[in-house]
N, C-alpha and C positions, 0 to 999 in steps of 0.2 A: 795435751792434759791442762785440765783446768785446777787450780787450788782454790780451796775453798777458804771463805775467809773468816769463816766462823772457827769462834776456840773449841778444841775437844781435851777431854780430860781423860778422855781413854786410850788405848793402844789402837794406832793403825796398822791394819793387817795389807800388807805387801804380797800380792800373788805373783809368781812367774812362771811360766809354764814353757815347752818345745812345742809347736805345733807340727806332728807331724805332716798332715795336708800340706804346710805351706812349706815345710821344707822340702817335699816331692815336687812341688810346684817350681822349684828353684826360687824361691820369693826370698830376699835378705833379709828375712826376720833377725833381730838381735839373739844374741847368745843368751841363755841364762843369766851368768855372768855380767854382761852390760843389761841386760834389765834389771837386773838387782843394782845396780851402780846408778843408774838415773833414776830410779824410784827413791833410792835416798837421798838422793839430791833433791829429789820432787818433796818429799815429806820434811825435811829439813831437820831442826832440832825437837820434833815430835818424837814419841818412844812409839816403835814399831817392832813388829814381829812379821817375820819372814816364812811365808809357803809356799814351797817350791815342787813342782810336776814335772818331773824330766820325763 
């Protein structure tokens, strides 16, 4: 993930989801809660809204 250096006066959208096809393939995808944690660390002090598709 690359972090943008531009200033953003809006709200950052975080979208997390569970991929059923990846789960069936035995892929070690991150859990939804782990994805949320990683994204929140990434956006830092920015205002954000989380969208979740379980």
